[in-house]
N, C-alpha and C positions, 0 to 999 in steps of 0.2 A: 295303714299308716299314712298313705298318700292323702286320704280324706282329712285327717287331722291337720295336716300341713296346709292344705288349700282352704279349709273351712273358714278360718279367721279372715282370710283375703276376701271372701265373698259374704261373710256374715253382715257386713254393713248394709248390703243390699236390702236385707229384710227390714231395715229401719226406714226405707223409702215407701211410704204408705200411700196406696192408690185405690184400694178396693173399699167399697162402701162399708162392709162390716168392720174393717180396721179403722176407718175414718169415725165410725160410731164409737168405737172402743177409745180412740184418742179423745173424742169430745166428752165422753163419760169419765175419763180418768183425770181431767184437769179441772182446777177450780179457779186458779189465779192466772190471769192472762195479761201480760205486758204487751201493749199495742204500739209498736215502733212505727212511727209515721203517721199516727192518728192526727186528724184535723179537727179544729174546733167547730162547733155547731153552725156558726155564721158562715163558715166556708162550705160545710156539708159534704155531700158525696159519699160514696162507699167507705171512705177512710173515717167518716163519722158515724154513718148509718149502721154499718156492721158492728162496730164495737158498742154502740147504743143498744142494738138488738141483743147482743150477748150479755150485756149488763142486765137488761130486763128479763133475760132467761135465767138470771141467777149467778152468773160468773162475776168474780171479783176482777174488774177491769182496771188496769193501771195504764194511764196515758203517758206515752214517751213520744212527744212530738219531735220532729226534726227541725221544723221551722216554727214560726210564730212565737218569738222569744218574749213577747209582751203578755202571752197567755199564761195564767197561773193555775187554772183549773179547767178540766174538760170532763163533761158527764158528772160534774159535781165532785171530782176527785182531783187532788193536787197533782200537777204534772211532775214528771221526772225528766231531766235532760239527759239521762244516761241509764242504761240497763244496770249499770253497777250500783246505782243508788236505790234500786227497787228492793225493799226489805218488808216483809220476808221475800225471798226470791219467787219469781213467777214460775209456775209449772210449764207454761207455754209462752212463746213469743210469737205474736201474730204480726207479720210483716206487710206493711203497706208502703213499699218503696218500689221504684222502677227496677225491673230486672237488672239493668246495667249498673245500678247503685248497690245491689245486694252485697257484693264483694267488699264493699267499704265497711260493712258491719260484721264481717267474719270474725275478726280477732275479738271484738266485744262479745259476740255470741259464744265463741269458744270459751272465753274467760268466765262468763256467767253460767255456762253449761245448763240451759233449760233442758228439761226432759223432751219437750216438743218444740220444733220450729215450724210454724205454718206460714207459707207464702200464699197470700191471697190470690184469688182468681186473676189470671193474666200475668202472674209473677212467677218466674222460675229461673233458676241458675243451677245448672247440673253440677258444676265444680264445687260450688259452695255447699249444695245439698250433700254431695259425697263426703266432703270434709266434716260436715256436722254429723253425718250418720257414722262415719269412721270414728268420731269422738264419743258416740253413744247416744246421740239424740235421735228421736224419731222425727222424720221430716216429711212434710206434706208440701206439694207445689201445685200452683195453678188450680186451686180449689177455693170456693167461697165458703167460709166458716158458717155464715148465716144460712146459706142454702143447705149445706150439709146437716146443720142442726135441725132446720125445719123439716127436712126429709125424715128424720127419725122422731120428731116430736109433734106429729100432726094430731 
């Protein structure tokens, strides 16, 4: 009886993905990725290069830049200014935001309820990760989606 009472309290922890095999499963299970914080090609850097790689790898990448109001398309795809307007909804939201800025997106992430929230390498926010996992999302922190995809698709 005690196990049944405590299991839900700890069940969310299983949604915090860190092991290579589980990361492989995550990448194999998603098809549509909304990239929150994507940057345009002329700005470059990982916030452009990683989504470009994922698009070349066959994922449906939906750009959701936080800045660059003049930009209307990235990677040849019309930009969205909010996760709420991404239809059909994304399987995964890939975050390119500073760790300190992640919490500002929590309400929107909870509202759109993606199956997976992936915080790119160097990005982590344990309280947000816990809230998302408790809400049922699979959460990855501080991992590069491109590096993890390349590891399994050599």
